[in-house]
C-alpha positions as CSV (number, residue, x, y, z in Angstrom):
1,M,0.0,0.0,0.0
2,R,1.2,3.5,-0.8
3,N,0.5,6.9,0.4
4,V,1.9,9.7,2.0
5,M,1.8,11.3,5.5
6,S,-1.6,13.1,7.1
7,G,-3.5,12.1,4.3
8,S,-6.3,9.8,3.4
9,A,-7.1,11.7,0.3
10,G,-5.6,10.2,-2.8
11,R,-4.5,6.7,-1.5
12,V,-5.7,5.8,1.9
13,V,-9.5,4.9,2.1
14,Q,-11.1,7.1,4.9
15,A,-14.8,6.9,6.0
16,S,-16.6,10.1,6.7
17,S,-19.4,9.3,9.2
18,I,-22.4,10.9,7.5
19,G,-24.3,7.8,8.5
20,T,-24.0,4.7,10.4
21,V,-25.0,1.0,9.7
22,H,-25.6,-1.5,12.7
23,L,-24.5,-5.0,12.3
24,H,-25.7,-7.5,14.8
25,N,-24.4,-6.6,18.2
26,Q,-21.4,-4.8,17.3
27,E,-20.5,-1.0,17.4
28,P,-22.3,1.0,14.6
29,I,-20.1,1.4,11.6
30,P,-20.0,4.7,9.7
31,V,-21.4,4.4,6.2
32,P,-18.6,5.3,3.9
33,F,-18.9,8.4,2.0
34,Q,-15.4,9.0,0.8
35,L,-15.6,11.1,-2.2
36,P,-13.3,14.0,-2.5
37,P,-15.3,17.7,-2.8
38,A,-17.0,18.5,-6.0
39,P,-15.0,20.8,-8.4
40,R,-15.9,24.3,-7.4
41,C,-15.9,25.6,-11.2
42,F,-17.3,23.4,-13.7
43,V,-18.5,24.3,-17.4
44,S,-20.0,22.4,-20.1
45,R,-19.8,18.4,-20.4
46,Q,-23.6,18.2,-20.8
47,D,-23.0,15.6,-23.4
48,E,-20.7,13.6,-21.1
49,L,-22.9,13.9,-18.1
50,A,-25.9,12.7,-20.0
51,A,-23.7,9.7,-21.3
52,L,-23.1,8.7,-17.7
53,E,-26.9,8.2,-16.7
54,G,-28.3,4.7,-16.3
55,W,-25.3,2.4,-16.4
56,P,-23.8,0.6,-13.7
57,L,-20.3,0.5,-15.0
58,L,-18.8,3.6,-16.5
59,V,-15.2,4.4,-17.9
60,I,-14.2,8.0,-18.3
61,S,-11.0,8.2,-20.6
62,G,-9.2,11.2,-21.8
63,P,-5.7,12.9,-21.6
64,G,-4.2,14.1,-18.5
65,G,-5.4,17.2,-17.0
66,V,-8.6,17.3,-19.1
67,G,-11.1,16.8,-16.2
68,K,-12.1,13.3,-15.9
69,T,-12.1,13.2,-12.2
70,S,-14.0,16.5,-12.0
71,L,-16.6,15.2,-14.5
72,A,-16.9,12.2,-12.3
73,L,-17.2,13.9,-9.1
74,R,-19.5,16.4,-10.3
75,W,-21.8,13.4,-11.6
76,L,-21.6,11.4,-8.4
77,H,-22.1,14.3,-5.8
78,D,-25.1,15.4,-7.8
79,R,-26.7,11.9,-7.1
80,H,-25.4,11.1,-3.8
81,E,-29.1,10.6,-2.6
82,E,-29.1,7.6,-5.0
83,F,-26.3,6.1,-3.0
84,P,-27.4,5.7,0.4
85,D,-25.3,2.8,1.3
86,G,-21.9,4.8,0.6
87,Q,-19.7,6.4,-1.8
88,L,-16.1,4.4,-2.0
89,Y,-13.1,6.4,-3.5
90,V,-9.7,5.3,-4.2
91,D,-7.0,6.8,-6.4
92,L,-5.3,3.6,-8.1
93,G,-2.1,5.5,-9.0
94,A,-1.6,5.0,-12.5
95,H,0.7,8.0,-12.6
96,S,1.9,7.9,-8.9
97,P,5.8,7.8,-8.4
98,D,5.2,4.7,-6.3
99,G,3.5,2.8,-9.1
100,P,-0.1,1.7,-9.3
101,I,-1.8,0.0,-6.2
102,A,-2.8,-3.6,-6.2
103,P,-6.2,-4.6,-6.4
104,E,-6.0,-6.8,-3.3
105,D,-4.9,-3.7,-1.3
106,V,-7.8,-1.7,-2.6
107,L,-10.0,-4.5,-1.5
108,E,-8.8,-4.5,1.8
109,W,-9.5,-0.7,2.2
110,F,-12.9,-1.0,1.0
111,L,-13.9,-4.2,3.2
112,H,-12.5,-2.1,6.2
113,A,-14.6,0.5,5.1
114,F,-17.8,-1.5,5.4
115,G,-16.8,-2.7,8.9
116,M,-14.9,-6.0,7.9
117,R,-12.4,-6.4,10.6
118,D,-10.5,-9.6,9.8
119,V,-9.9,-9.7,5.9
120,P,-8.8,-12.8,4.0
121,V,-5.3,-12.6,2.5
122,S,-5.6,-13.9,-1.3
123,L,-7.1,-11.7,-4.0
124,A,-9.7,-14.3,-5.1
125,A,-11.0,-14.5,-1.3
126,R,-11.1,-10.8,-1.0
127,Q,-12.9,-10.4,-4.3
128,A,-15.6,-13.0,-3.2
129,L,-15.8,-11.3,0.2
130,F,-16.3,-7.8,-1.3
131,R,-19.1,-9.0,-3.6
132,S,-20.9,-10.7,-0.9
133,V,-20.8,-7.7,1.4
134,T,-21.9,-5.4,-1.6
135,A,-24.9,-7.6,-2.7
136,G,-28.0,-5.5,-2.9
137,L,-26.3,-2.4,-1.6
138,A,-27.2,1.1,-3.5
139,F,-23.8,2.6,-3.5
140,S,-21.1,4.0,-5.8
141,V,-17.2,3.2,-6.4
142,L,-15.0,5.8,-8.0
143,L,-11.9,4.1,-9.2
144,D,-9.5,7.2,-10.1
145,N,-6.5,6.9,-12.3
146,A,-6.9,3.4,-13.2
147,V,-3.8,1.8,-15.3
148,S,-5.5,-1.2,-16.6
149,S,-8.6,-3.3,-17.0
150,A,-6.9,-6.1,-15.1
151,Q,-6.4,-3.6,-12.0
152,V,-10.1,-2.6,-12.4
153,R,-12.0,-6.0,-12.7
154,P,-11.2,-7.5,-9.3
155,L,-12.7,-4.4,-7.7
156,L,-16.1,-4.7,-9.3
157,P,-18.8,-5.0,-6.8
158,A,-22.0,-7.4,-6.7
159,S,-24.3,-4.2,-7.2
160,G,-24.1,-0.5,-7.2
161,T,-22.4,2.0,-9.7
162,V,-18.7,1.9,-10.5
163,V,-17.0,4.8,-12.4
164,V,-13.6,4.5,-13.7
165,T,-11.2,7.3,-14.7
166,S,-8.5,6.7,-16.7
167,R,-5.9,7.8,-19.4
168,W,-6.7,4.6,-21.3
169,R,-10.0,3.6,-22.7
170,L,-9.6,0.1,-20.9
171,S,-11.6,-1.5,-23.7
172,P,-11.7,-5.0,-22.3
173,L,-14.1,-3.7,-19.8
174,G,-16.7,-3.8,-22.4
175,T,-17.1,-7.5,-21.8
176,D,-18.1,-6.5,-18.3
177,G,-20.8,-4.3,-19.6
178,A,-18.8,-0.8,-19.4
179,R,-20.0,2.2,-21.2
180,F,-17.1,4.3,-22.4
181,V,-17.2,8.2,-22.2
182,E,-14.4,9.9,-23.8
183,V,-13.6,13.5,-22.4
184,E,-11.9,15.8,-24.9
185,P,-10.4,19.1,-24.0
186,L,-12.6,22.1,-23.8
187,G,-13.3,24.3,-26.8
188,Q,-12.2,27.7,-26.9
189,R,-15.6,29.1,-25.9
190,D,-15.9,26.7,-22.7
191,S,-12.2,27.2,-21.8
192,V,-13.1,31.2,-21.6
193,R,-16.2,30.2,-19.6
194,L,-14.2,28.3,-17.2
195,L,-11.7,31.3,-16.9
196,E,-14.7,33.5,-16.3
197,Q,-15.8,31.4,-13.6
198,L,-12.4,31.5,-11.9
199,V,-11.9,35.1,-12.3
200,Q,-15.3,36.2,-11.8
201,D,-15.0,39.8,-13.1
202,H,-15.4,41.6,-16.6
203,R,-11.8,41.3,-17.8
204,L,-12.1,38.4,-20.1
205,A,-15.3,39.9,-21.7
206,A,-13.5,43.2,-22.0
207,E,-10.5,41.6,-23.9
208,P,-12.0,38.6,-26.0
209,D,-9.1,38.2,-28.2
210,A,-6.5,38.0,-25.7
211,A,-8.9,35.8,-23.5
212,G,-9.2,33.3,-26.6
213,E,-5.6,33.1,-27.2
214,L,-4.9,32.5,-23.4
215,A,-7.4,29.6,-23.7
216,R,-5.8,28.2,-26.6
217,L,-2.4,28.3,-25.0
218,C,-3.8,26.2,-22.0
219,G,-4.7,23.6,-24.4
220,G,-8.4,23.2,-23.1
221,L,-7.0,21.5,-20.0
222,P,-8.9,22.5,-17.0
223,V,-5.8,21.8,-15.0
224,A,-3.8,24.6,-16.8
225,L,-6.7,26.9,-17.1
226,S,-7.5,26.7,-13.3
227,V,-3.7,27.8,-12.7
228,V,-4.2,30.8,-15.1
229,G,-7.4,31.9,-13.5
230,A,-6.2,31.7,-10.2
231,R,-3.3,34.1,-11.0
232,L,-5.6,36.5,-12.7
233,S,-8.1,36.2,-9.7
234,A,-5.2,37.0,-7.4
235,R,-4.3,40.2,-9.4
236,P,-7.6,42.0,-10.0
237,R,-6.0,45.1,-11.8
238,R,-3.9,43.0,-14.3
239,S,-5.3,42.9,-17.9
240,V,-5.6,39.5,-19.7
241,G,-3.3,40.9,-22.5
242,R,-0.5,41.5,-20.0
243,E,-0.9,37.9,-18.6
244,L,-0.6,36.8,-22.1
245,T,2.4,38.5,-22.8
246,E,4.1,37.4,-19.7
247,L,3.1,33.9,-20.7
248,R,5.0,34.3,-24.0
249,D,7.9,36.3,-23.1
250,D,11.0,34.4,-23.7
251,R,9.2,31.6,-25.5
252,L,8.8,30.5,-28.9
253,P,5.8,32.4,-30.6
254,E,4.0,29.1,-31.5
255,L,4.0,26.4,-28.7
256,D,2.7,22.9,-29.2
257,E,0.1,21.8,-26.7
258,D,2.5,20.1,-24.2
259,A,5.0,23.1,-24.3
260,S,2.0,25.5,-24.0
261,V,0.9,23.7,-20.7
262,A,4.5,23.6,-19.2
263,A,4.6,27.4,-20.0
264,V,1.7,28.2,-18.0
265,L,2.9,26.1,-15.1
266,D,6.3,27.6,-15.3
267,L,4.9,31.1,-15.2
268,S,2.9,30.4,-12.2
269,Y,5.9,28.8,-10.3
270,V,8.4,31.6,-10.9
271,D,6.0,34.0,-9.7
272,L,5.4,32.1,-6.4
273,P,6.9,33.9,-3.0
274,V,10.1,32.0,-2.1
275,R,8.2,29.5,0.8
276,Q,5.6,28.6,-1.4
277,A,7.8,27.6,-4.3
278,R,10.0,25.8,-1.9
279,L,7.1,23.7,-0.7
280,Y,5.7,23.1,-4.2
281,R,9.2,21.8,-5.0
282,L,9.6,19.6,-1.8
283,C,6.2,18.4,-1.2
284,A,6.1,16.8,-4.8
285,W,8.9,14.4,-3.5
286,L,6.8,13.2,-0.3
287,P,6.6,9.4,-0.9
288,G,3.2,9.3,-2.1
289,T,0.4,11.7,-3.1
290,G,-1.5,13.0,-0.2
291,F,-0.2,15.1,2.8
292,G,-1.0,17.4,5.7
293,A,0.9,20.3,6.9
294,E,2.6,18.7,9.6
295,P,4.9,16.2,7.3
296,A,5.1,19.0,4.9
297,A,6.6,21.1,7.7
298,A,8.8,18.3,8.5
299,M,10.0,18.2,5.1
300,A,10.7,21.8,4.8
301,G,12.0,22.2,8.3
302,E,9.5,25.1,9.1
303,Q,7.0,25.8,11.6
304,V,3.7,24.2,10.9
305,D,1.6,27.4,10.9
306,D,3.8,28.8,8.5
307,V,3.7,25.9,6.2
308,A,-0.2,25.5,6.6
309,E,-0.8,29.1,5.3
310,A,1.7,28.6,2.5
311,L,-0.2,25.4,1.5
312,E,-3.5,27.0,1.6
313,E,-2.0,29.6,-0.9
314,L,-1.0,27.2,-3.1
315,V,-4.5,25.8,-3.0
316,E,-5.7,29.1,-4.0
317,K,-3.5,29.4,-6.9
318,N,-4.8,25.8,-7.9
319,L,-1.2,24.3,-7.7
320,L,-2.5,21.8,-4.9
321,T,-5.8,20.4,-4.3
322,E,-7.4,20.2,-0.8
323,T,-9.2,17.0,-0.4
324,A,-10.3,17.6,3.4
325,D,-9.5,19.6,6.3
326,N,-5.8,19.7,6.3
327,R,-5.5,17.2,3.4
328,F,-3.6,18.1,0.2
329,R,-2.6,16.3,-2.7
330,F,-0.8,17.1,-6.4
331,H,-2.6,16.6,-9.4
332,D,-0.1,14.3,-11.3
333,M,0.6,16.9,-14.0
334,L,1.4,19.1,-11.5
335,R,3.6,16.8,-9.4
336,T,5.4,15.9,-12.3
337,H,6.2,19.6,-13.3
338,A,7.3,20.4,-9.5
339,R,9.6,17.5,-9.7
340,T,11.5,18.9,-12.7
341,K,12.5,22.0,-10.3
342,A,15.8,21.1,-8.8
343,D,16.3,21.6,-5.0
344,P,19.3,20.5,-3.0
345,A,17.3,20.3,0.2
346,I,15.1,17.2,-1.0
347,E,17.5,14.4,0.5
348,E,17.7,16.3,3.8
349,G,14.1,17.1,3.9
350,L,13.0,13.4,3.2
351,R,15.5,12.4,6.1
352,R,13.8,15.1,8.4
353,L,10.3,13.8,7.3
354,I,11.0,10.1,8.2
355,E,12.4,11.1,11.6
356,W,9.1,12.9,12.2
357,C,7.3,9.7,11.0
358,V,9.2,7.8,13.7
359,A,8.8,10.2,16.4
360,T,5.1,10.5,16.0
361,A,4.4,6.9,15.5
362,V,6.6,6.2,18.5
363,S,4.3,8.6,20.6
364,A,1.0,7.1,19.3
365,D,2.6,3.7,20.1
366,L,3.2,4.5,23.6
367,A,-0.5,5.7,24.1
368,V,-2.0,2.5,22.6
369,M,0.3,-0.1,23.9
370,P,1.6,1.0,27.4
371,G,4.1,-1.1,29.1
372,R,5.1,-2.9,26.4
373,Q,8.9,-3.4,26.0
374,R,10.5,-1.3,23.3
375,I,14.1,-0.9,22.3
376,G,14.3,2.0,19.7
377,P,16.0,4.8,20.8
378,A,13.0,7.2,20.0
379,Y,11.2,5.8,22.9
380,R,13.6,7.2,25.5
381,E,12.4,10.6,25.8
382,A,8.9,10.1,24.0
383,V,5.7,10.8,25.7
384,P,2.4,9.2,24.7
385,M,0.1,10.8,22.3
386,A,-2.5,12.7,24.0
387,A,-5.5,11.6,22.2
388,G,-6.6,9.8,19.2
389,A,-3.5,7.7,19.0
390,A,-5.1,4.4,17.6
391,E,-7.2,6.4,15.1
392,W,-4.1,8.4,13.8
393,L,-2.0,5.0,13.3
394,E,-4.8,3.5,11.4
395,L,-5.4,6.7,9.4
396,E,-1.9,6.8,8.6
397,R,-1.0,3.2,8.0
398,A,-0.4,3.2,4.3
399,N,1.4,6.5,4.8
400,L,3.9,4.9,7.3
401,V,4.5,2.0,5.2
402,A,5.5,4.5,2.3
403,A,7.9,5.9,4.8
404,I,9.4,2.7,5.5
405,R,9.8,1.9,1.8
406,C,11.4,5.4,1.2
407,A,13.7,5.0,4.1
408,Y,14.9,1.7,3.0
409,D,15.2,3.0,-0.8
410,H,17.5,5.9,0.8
411,D,19.7,3.5,2.8
412,W,18.6,4.6,6.0
413,P,18.4,1.3,8.0
414,D,17.9,2.7,11.5
415,L,14.8,4.4,10.5
416,V,13.4,1.4,8.6
417,W,13.3,-0.7,11.6
418,Q,12.5,2.0,14.3
419,L,9.4,2.9,12.2
420,C,8.5,-0.8,11.9
421,E,8.8,-1.3,15.4
422,A,6.4,1.6,16.4
423,M,3.6,0.2,13.9
424,W,3.0,-3.0,16.0
425,H,-0.2,-2.1,17.3
426,L,-1.5,-1.7,13.6
427,F,-0.2,-5.3,12.8
428,L,-1.4,-7.0,16.0
429,K,-4.9,-5.5,16.2
430,G,-5.7,-4.9,12.4
431,H,-4.1,-7.8,10.8
432,H,-3.1,-6.0,7.8
433,Y,-0.9,-8.9,6.5
434,A,0.4,-7.3,3.4
435,D,1.8,-4.5,5.1
436,W,2.9,-6.7,8.0
437,V,4.9,-9.0,5.9
438,E,6.4,-6.3,3.7
439,T,7.6,-3.7,6.4
440,H,9.1,-6.5,8.6
441,R,11.0,-8.3,5.7
442,L,12.5,-4.6,4.9
443,A,13.3,-4.0,8.7
444,I,14.9,-7.2,9.8
445,P,17.9,-6.9,7.5
446,A,17.7,-3.4,8.3
447,A,18.2,-3.8,12.0
448,R,21.0,-6.4,11.6
449,E,22.8,-3.7,9.3
450,S,22.2,-1.1,12.2
451,G,23.9,-3.5,14.4
452,N,21.1,-4.1,16.5
453,P,20.5,-8.0,16.6
454,V,18.0,-7.8,19.4
455,A,15.7,-5.7,17.4
456,A,16.0,-8.0,14.6
457,A,15.2,-10.9,16.8
458,R,11.9,-9.1,18.0
459,L,11.0,-8.3,14.5
460,G,11.6,-11.7,13.2
461,T,9.2,-13.1,16.1
462,R,6.6,-10.8,14.7
463,L,7.0,-11.7,11.1
464,A,6.8,-15.4,12.2
465,M,3.6,-14.6,13.8
466,A,2.0,-13.0,10.6
467,Y,3.1,-16.0,8.7
468,L,1.6,-18.5,11.2
469,N,-1.6,-16.5,11.2
470,L,-1.6,-16.9,7.4
471,G,-1.0,-20.6,7.6
472,R,2.6,-20.3,6.3
473,H,4.2,-22.6,8.8
474,D,7.5,-23.4,6.8
475,E,8.4,-19.5,6.5
476,A,7.4,-19.0,10.0
477,V,9.6,-22.0,11.2
478,T,12.5,-20.5,9.0
479,E,12.3,-17.1,10.9
480,L,11.9,-18.6,14.4
481,D,15.0,-20.8,13.7
482,A,16.9,-17.7,12.7
483,V,15.7,-16.1,16.2
484,L,16.6,-19.0,18.2
485,A,20.0,-19.7,16.4
486,A,21.3,-16.2,17.1
487,G,21.6,-17.2,21.0
488,L,20.7,-14.0,22.4
489,T,20.2,-13.4,25.9
490,D,17.1,-11.1,25.1
491,P,14.2,-11.8,27.5
492,V,11.6,-11.3,25.0
493,S,12.5,-12.6,21.6
494,G,14.0,-16.2,22.9
495,P,10.7,-17.2,24.7
496,S,8.4,-15.5,22.0
497,A,10.1,-17.6,19.4
498,L,9.8,-20.8,21.5
499,S,6.1,-19.9,22.2
500,L,5.4,-19.3,18.6
501,L,7.4,-22.8,17.7
502,G,5.0,-24.5,20.2
503,R,2.0,-23.1,18.3
504,V,3.3,-24.4,14.9
505,H,3.5,-28.0,16.6
506,L,0.1,-27.7,18.0
507,E,-1.4,-26.6,14.5
508,R,0.6,-29.4,12.8
509,G,-1.1,-31.9,15.2
510,D,2.0,-32.5,17.6
511,P,0.8,-31.2,20.9
512,A,3.6,-33.2,22.8
513,A,6.3,-31.1,20.8
514,A,4.1,-28.0,21.7
515,L,4.2,-29.0,25.3
516,D,7.8,-29.2,25.4
517,C,8.1,-25.6,24.0
518,Y,5.7,-24.1,26.3
519,R,7.3,-25.6,29.5
520,R,10.7,-24.2,28.1
521,V,8.9,-20.6,28.0
522,L,7.7,-21.2,31.3
523,E,11.2,-21.8,32.7
524,A,12.5,-18.6,30.8
525,R,10.0,-16.6,31.9
526,S,9.8,-17.4,35.7
527,G,10.8,-14.7,38.1
528,P,9.5,-11.6,40.2
529,G,7.6,-9.2,38.2
530,R,6.7,-11.6,35.3
531,E,3.6,-12.7,36.4
532,R,1.7,-12.2,33.0
533,G,4.4,-14.1,30.9
534,V,4.1,-16.8,33.3
535,A,0.4,-16.9,33.1
536,M,0.5,-16.7,29.2
537,A,3.0,-19.8,29.3
538,R,0.7,-21.7,31.6
539,R,-2.4,-21.1,29.5
540,R,-0.6,-22.5,26.3
541,I,0.7,-25.5,28.5
542,G,-3.1,-26.1,29.5
543,Q,-4.0,-25.9,25.8
544,A,-1.4,-28.4,24.8
545,L,-2.6,-31.0,27.7
546,I,-6.2,-30.4,26.6
547,E,-5.1,-31.6,22.9
548,L,-3.2,-34.6,24.5
549,G,-6.3,-35.8,26.6
550,R,-4.6,-34.9,29.9
551,A,-7.6,-32.9,31.1
552,D,-7.1,-33.1,34.9
553,E,-3.5,-31.5,34.6
554,A,-4.8,-28.8,32.2
555,V,-7.1,-27.7,34.8
556,V,-4.4,-27.3,37.2
557,E,-2.2,-25.2,34.7
558,L,-5.3,-23.0,33.7
559,E,-6.6,-22.3,37.3
560,L,-2.8,-21.1,38.0
561,A,-2.8,-19.1,34.9
562,E,-6.0,-17.3,35.7
563,S,-4.9,-16.5,39.4
564,L,-1.9,-14.7,38.1
565,L,-3.6,-12.4,35.3
566,T,-5.4,-9.2,36.5
567,D,-6.9,-8.1,33.1
568,P,-10.6,-9.2,33.0
569,V,-10.5,-10.1,29.3
570,E,-7.5,-11.9,29.8
571,R,-8.9,-13.9,32.7
572,A,-12.0,-14.5,30.5
573,R,-10.2,-16.0,27.8
574,V,-8.2,-18.4,30.0
575,R,-11.6,-19.4,31.6
576,T,-12.6,-20.4,28.2
577,F,-9.8,-23.1,27.8
578,L,-10.5,-23.9,31.6
579,A,-14.0,-24.8,30.7
580,R,-12.9,-27.0,27.5
581,A,-10.7,-28.8,30.2
582,C,-13.3,-29.2,32.8
583,A,-15.8,-30.6,29.9
584,D,-13.1,-32.9,29.0
585,A,-13.0,-34.1,32.4
586,G,-16.6,-34.7,32.9
587,L,-17.1,-31.5,35.0
588,H,-20.1,-30.2,32.7
589,D,-21.8,-28.1,35.6
590,R,-18.6,-26.2,36.2
591,A,-17.6,-25.7,32.7
592,R,-20.9,-24.1,32.0
593,S,-20.4,-21.9,35.1
594,L,-17.0,-20.9,33.6
595,L,-18.3,-20.0,30.3
596,D,-21.3,-18.1,31.7
597,S,-18.8,-15.9,33.3
598,A,-16.5,-15.5,30.4
599,S,-19.1,-14.8,28.0
600,N,-20.1,-12.1,30.1
601,D,-16.5,-10.5,30.7
602,L,-15.8,-10.8,26.8
603,R,-18.5,-8.5,25.6
604,T,-15.8,-6.2,24.5
605,S,-14.0,-8.9,22.6
606,P,-16.7,-10.3,20.5
607,F,-14.6,-13.0,18.7
608,D,-13.5,-14.4,22.0
609,R,-17.0,-14.4,23.3
610,A,-18.0,-16.3,20.2
611,D,-15.9,-19.2,21.5
612,A,-17.5,-19.2,24.8
613,L,-20.8,-19.3,23.5
614,V,-19.9,-22.2,21.0
615,L,-18.9,-24.1,23.8
616,L,-21.8,-23.4,25.9
617,G,-23.8,-24.6,22.8
618,T,-22.3,-28.1,22.7
619,L,-22.8,-28.3,26.8
620,A,-26.4,-27.3,26.6
621,D,-29.0,-29.3,28.2
622,D,-31.8,-29.1,25.5
623,H,-32.0,-28.5,21.7
624,D,-33.5,-24.8,22.0
625,Q,-30.7,-23.7,24.6
626,A,-28.1,-25.0,22.3
627,R,-29.5,-23.1,19.4
628,E,-29.8,-19.9,21.3
629,H,-26.2,-20.1,22.2
630,Y,-25.1,-21.0,18.5
631,L,-27.2,-17.9,17.4
632,A,-25.6,-15.6,19.8
633,A,-21.9,-16.8,18.9
634,L,-23.0,-16.2,15.2
635,A,-24.1,-12.6,16.0
636,C,-20.8,-11.9,17.3
637,F,-19.3,-11.8,13.7
638,H,-20.3,-8.7,11.7
639,D,-18.4,-10.5,8.9
640,R,-20.4,-13.4,8.0
641,A,-17.6,-14.7,5.8
642,D,-15.0,-15.0,8.6
643,P,-13.7,-18.6,8.5
644,A,-14.6,-18.8,12.4
645,A,-18.3,-17.4,11.6
646,V,-18.6,-20.1,9.0
647,R,-17.3,-22.8,11.3
648,V,-20.2,-21.6,13.8
649,R,-22.9,-21.4,10.8
650,D,-22.0,-25.1,9.9
651,L,-22.3,-26.2,13.4
652,L,-25.8,-24.4,13.8
653,E,-26.9,-26.1,10.6
654,R,-25.9,-29.3,11.5
655,H,-27.7,-29.0,15.0
656,E,-30.8,-27.7,12.9
657,H,-30.6,-31.0,11.1
658,R,-30.2,-33.5,13.8
659,L,-32.9,-31.5,15.4
660,A,-35.2,-32.0,12.5
661,A,-34.2,-35.7,12.6
662,D,-35.2,-36.0,16.1
663,V,-31.6,-37.0,17.1
664,I,-29.8,-36.0,20.2
665,P,-26.6,-34.3,18.9
666,E,-23.3,-36.0,20.1
667,Q,-20.9,-33.6,22.3
668,P,-18.4,-32.2,20.0
669,T,-14.5,-33.0,21.1
670,G,-12.2,-30.2,22.0
671,E,-10.6,-30.2,18.6
672,Q,-14.0,-29.1,16.9
673,Q,-14.0,-25.9,18.8
674,R,-12.0,-22.9,17.5
675,D,-9.0,-22.1,19.2
676,P,-9.5,-19.1,21.1
677,R,-6.7,-16.6,20.5
């Protein structure tokens, strides 16, 4: 995933809460209305607007700067009442310096926007889930700046309206039922009308010949016309003829279309005040397409307030687009133009920017995960973010990944691994596996190169956890073996690697080997002040003993584990395992009592609560009670395609079939219950 700091516009999918939906017993989920603002000035295009009517898949094509996105936004904003279930937006990045976005990344963003917490890994699975989620919805999707039909096709939903913009026609989408709308440059009359809307006075009407020539030099491209219009608007006493003369001074008398547009942009650039010109140059090199005042200030090495004011001026001059409050982006033509302007401070500015990313991510990380052991030097004097830390991390996730990639490309290994360490909460809680794997594969060698083997080992265990969650056991074992082979005395990485190796054995059906690993973890974590680590080790020992059929021993270990914990949710998770052990030992009444208590304490952790409710269903005294528990477990999942939800639904269906046949259901074995995490 790619984007830049402080800005969901352009690459990060961000939901604006205009409405909410309620799914089962979960928190209300904002209905995603993500469209950037409609263009302030818009002329003509009546034929194109009419051509967009009544078609579920629309492809708007035309040259760069011709107004494809403006046309799509105008049409979608005018019809927002037709899409009560949301309006999604993504810039597919056909012309981004970072390259186009992969469809699987876009699907992850879209699924998160619809409240899907755990998103499958493969493109095919995400595509199927997206179609399931969107079936029957009245919503729209704007796929901006597409590079190919292959990029677009996996993003097509089961219902709704899709609008695609591209510099290419994307003819293969015709087999998907697309209607193609080609956008040409504005004619001279409409170009002058757009200038009149921008300038809002009589000057263009007073000098029609000069106005027409100025429009011609802009090539009929709204992006260039907007820049010229902003210049005239800011200079109410300047004549149109003088503007035309300045544009032509020191240039060939006849310019082709590309050279004319470049001349327009050059003229606006050389007329910028020093700070604005510097920001125009530097911000074009931010690693992505969207940004806010804070990262721009870090890049420039200036105060945020001063930079924010200068960015607003660039917006007024139509050299930047403001997509939301304190969110800016370049049109790709303007970014390309800005990058032609040399600045010796680019390298220094990028280093300063990524140092800002590290410092801010560290501050957020301290707020969301207090008490966790860290080793990055930025943590030594950092203070927790005052508010909104988790939201900031999630909003900036793609931006931070882009910063890691940028640091890696510039050979700044110290920044690569430090920023990766600060993003742990995002991966642990959000399960963003593509980013999780990519960042850690860059950060582990970076930590070694920086001379920090402990950091490399800890990051290695985190990468192994991602591989385990993805079912990639061989790759997980490779990472874990590397951590253990390092022979470090680090009290975190070694026991963590052993614990994960135990999980590998458990999932491969070797609970005896898992038990050995967990007992070694217990030995390593024993000691004063390490009660939680001991409790987690004993919980896993209890789990392995259950799988070995040694329920009585499991009960002892799990009781000890619960007694060492203070967090009510963690205690409730242990009680779910303890209930399994009690059920296997024939202590059904105690198991039900434990599960009643656990399900109550796990209301803030719905997936764990579902585990407790499923086990309650298997222990129920009658069919109706079992069915009630299974339904309650199913209601814990707002994503009905979640593999765990599918297992619960299958269990419920089997129960219903048995009930219809008037057959008493058998008690499932411990293996039939999903392993609570």
